C-alpha positions as CSV (number, residue, x, y, z in Angstrom):
1,M,84.3,97.0,68.0
2,A,87.9,97.4,69.1
3,A,89.0,95.3,72.0
4,A,90.0,97.2,75.1
5,P,93.6,97.9,75.4
6,K,95.6,95.4,77.6
7,I,97.0,96.1,81.0
8,R,100.8,96.4,80.3
9,V,102.8,94.8,83.2
10,I,106.4,94.9,84.0
11,L,107.5,92.2,86.5
12,A,110.7,92.9,88.8
13,D,112.0,90.0,90.8
14,D,115.5,88.6,91.2
15,H,114.2,84.9,91.1
16,P,113.6,83.8,87.5
17,V,111.2,80.9,88.6
18,V,108.9,83.6,90.3
19,R,108.9,85.8,87.3
20,D,108.2,82.8,84.9
21,G,105.3,81.8,87.1
22,L,103.8,85.3,87.4
23,A,104.2,85.9,83.7
24,A,102.5,82.7,82.9
25,I,99.5,83.8,85.1
26,V,99.4,87.1,83.7
27,N,99.6,86.4,80.1
28,Q,96.8,83.8,80.3
29,Q,94.5,86.8,81.0
30,A,92.7,88.3,78.0
31,D,93.0,91.9,79.5
32,M,96.9,91.6,80.5
33,Q,100.2,91.1,79.0
34,V,103.8,91.2,80.4
35,V,105.8,93.8,78.5
36,A,109.1,93.4,80.3
37,E,110.9,91.4,83.2
38,A,113.6,92.7,85.4
39,G,116.0,90.7,87.6
40,D,117.3,93.7,89.8
41,G,116.2,97.2,91.0
42,E,118.3,99.2,88.6
43,E,117.0,97.1,85.6
44,A,113.4,97.6,86.9
45,I,114.0,101.5,86.8
46,A,115.3,101.3,83.3
47,L,112.8,99.2,81.9
48,F,109.9,101.2,83.6
49,D,111.3,104.5,81.6
50,Q,111.5,102.5,78.5
51,H,108.2,100.9,78.4
52,L,105.9,103.1,80.8
53,P,103.8,100.2,81.8
54,D,100.2,100.5,83.3
55,V,101.6,98.5,86.4
56,M,104.9,97.3,87.6
57,V,104.9,94.4,90.1
58,L,108.2,94.4,92.1
59,D,109.6,92.5,95.0
60,L,111.1,94.2,98.1
61,R,114.4,92.5,98.2
62,M,116.4,92.8,95.0
63,P,120.2,93.3,94.0
64,K,121.5,96.8,93.3
65,R,118.3,98.5,94.4
66,D,115.6,97.4,97.0
67,G,112.0,97.7,96.2
68,V,111.3,101.0,98.3
69,S,114.3,102.6,96.3
70,V,112.9,101.6,93.1
71,V,109.5,103.0,94.2
72,Q,111.0,106.4,95.0
73,S,113.2,106.7,91.9
74,V,110.3,105.7,89.6
75,L,107.8,108.1,91.2
76,E,110.2,111.0,91.2
77,K,110.2,110.8,87.3
78,H,106.9,109.5,86.9
79,P,104.5,110.8,89.7
80,K,101.6,108.8,88.2
81,A,103.3,105.4,88.1
82,R,101.4,102.7,89.5
83,L,103.4,100.1,91.4
84,L,102.4,96.9,93.2
85,I,104.8,95.4,95.8
86,M,104.7,91.5,95.8
87,T,106.9,90.0,98.4
88,T,107.5,87.4,101.1
89,F,108.2,89.9,103.6
90,D,105.4,91.0,105.9
91,G,107.1,93.1,108.5
92,D,105.2,96.3,109.5
93,E,108.1,98.6,108.6
94,D,108.4,97.2,105.1
95,I,104.7,97.6,104.6
96,F,104.7,101.1,106.0
97,R,107.7,102.2,104.0
98,S,106.6,101.0,100.8
99,L,103.1,102.4,101.0
100,S,104.1,105.7,102.5
101,Q,106.7,106.3,99.5
102,G,103.8,105.8,97.1
103,A,103.5,102.1,96.1
104,K,99.8,101.6,95.2
105,G,99.6,98.1,96.6
106,Y,101.2,95.5,98.9
107,L,100.6,91.8,98.4
108,L,102.3,88.7,99.7
109,K,103.7,86.1,97.5
110,D,101.5,83.4,99.0
111,A,98.5,85.2,97.9
112,P,96.0,83.2,95.8
113,R,96.2,83.7,92.0
114,S,92.9,85.4,91.8
115,E,93.9,87.9,94.5
116,I,97.1,88.6,92.6
117,L,95.2,89.4,89.4
118,S,92.6,91.5,91.3
119,A,95.4,93.6,92.9
120,I,96.9,94.1,89.3
121,R,93.6,95.2,87.9
122,A,92.9,97.5,90.9
123,V,96.3,99.2,90.7
124,S,96.0,99.7,86.9
125,E,92.9,101.7,87.7
126,D,94.7,103.6,90.2
127,R,93.1,102.1,93.1
128,P,95.0,101.1,96.2
129,Y,95.2,97.3,97.1
130,T,96.3,95.6,100.2
131,S,95.2,92.5,101.6
132,S,93.3,92.7,105.0
133,S,96.3,91.3,107.0
134,V,98.5,93.7,105.4
135,A,96.3,96.6,106.0
136,A,96.1,95.7,109.6
137,K,100.0,95.5,109.9
138,A,100.3,99.0,108.2
139,L,97.7,100.4,110.8
140,Q,99.5,98.7,113.8
141,R,102.7,100.4,112.5
142,M,101.2,103.8,112.4
143,A,100.3,103.4,115.9
144,K,104.1,102.7,117.1
145,P,106.7,105.4,117.9
146,S,109.3,105.7,115.1
147,L,112.9,105.4,115.6
148,T,115.0,108.4,114.9
149,Q,117.8,108.2,112.3
150,R,120.5,108.1,115.1
151,E,118.3,105.4,117.0
152,M,118.4,103.4,113.7
153,S,122.2,103.7,113.5
154,V,122.6,102.6,117.1
155,L,120.2,99.7,116.4
156,Q,122.3,98.5,113.4
157,E,125.5,98.5,115.9
158,I,123.4,96.6,118.3
159,A,122.6,94.0,115.7
160,Q,126.3,93.7,115.2
161,G,126.9,92.7,118.8
162,R,128.6,95.9,119.8
163,S,128.8,97.3,123.3
164,N,127.8,100.8,124.2
165,K,131.6,101.8,124.4
166,D,132.0,100.4,120.8
167,I,128.9,102.1,119.7
168,A,130.1,105.5,121.0
169,R,133.5,105.2,119.4
170,R,132.1,104.2,116.1
171,L,129.3,107.0,116.0
172,N,131.6,109.6,117.5
173,I,129.0,110.1,120.6
174,T,129.8,109.7,124.4
175,E,129.2,106.4,126.0
176,G,126.4,108.0,128.1
177,T,124.7,109.0,124.9
178,A,124.9,105.5,123.3
179,K,123.3,104.4,126.6
180,T,120.4,106.7,126.4
181,H,119.8,105.8,122.8
182,V,119.8,102.0,123.6
183,K,117.4,102.6,126.4
184,S,115.0,104.4,123.9
185,I,115.2,101.7,121.4
186,L,114.3,99.1,123.9
187,T,111.4,101.2,125.1
188,K,110.0,101.9,121.6
189,L,110.4,98.3,120.7
190,D,108.9,97.1,123.7
191,A,112.0,94.9,124.5
192,I,113.5,93.7,127.6
193,S,117.1,93.1,126.2
194,R,119.4,94.0,123.2
195,T,118.7,90.6,121.7
196,E,115.2,90.8,121.8
197,A,115.1,94.4,120.5
198,V,117.3,93.0,117.5
199,A,114.8,90.1,116.9
200,V,111.8,92.5,117.1
201,A,113.4,95.0,114.7
202,H,114.1,92.2,112.2
203,K,110.7,90.8,112.3
204,R,109.3,94.2,111.7
205,G,111.6,94.8,108.8
206,L,113.5,97.7,110.5
207,I,116.7,95.7,110.0
208,H,117.6,92.9,107.7
209,L,120.1,90.6,109.1
């Protein structure tokens, strides 16, 4: 009787030590093998096209293209691609964006080895996988009001420490409009100051300082 085909895995992470550790865990399994490793987002996309793996495990923060951008690009060309985010970032916006763009799973790097392997197997069978803590954060995020694109632009300016006057000049809006956007951002982020808004936004993964 022929052996069942192995789950073919690509690992995409800009830290070689992380890739080496993951590759060792995966390649020890009788039902899995690593077929390629990528050190940045563009390489991850190219290697997916080349190998068409059963699962790609990818980090959120990588040079050239971040994880969400890789998810979007791969799924545009390969709608049935099975992608598993594995990262140290657990901000609810990061989780929400990844899953809403079509990633099959989201896992934190401190997950036990058994959970990492379970996640890869689940995703390879086209079953979604998130740990209970990640799922809870995704649900929390869905209950929160979203910032508009303009508010996101203003938030980036706030994070740079700019005044309403500077924000207005840089975004080509009136100072009154800038002030209105800032007030809306504070309300949506449940923050009482600009500093707290930046801290909350960073923790949630809305901005990356």
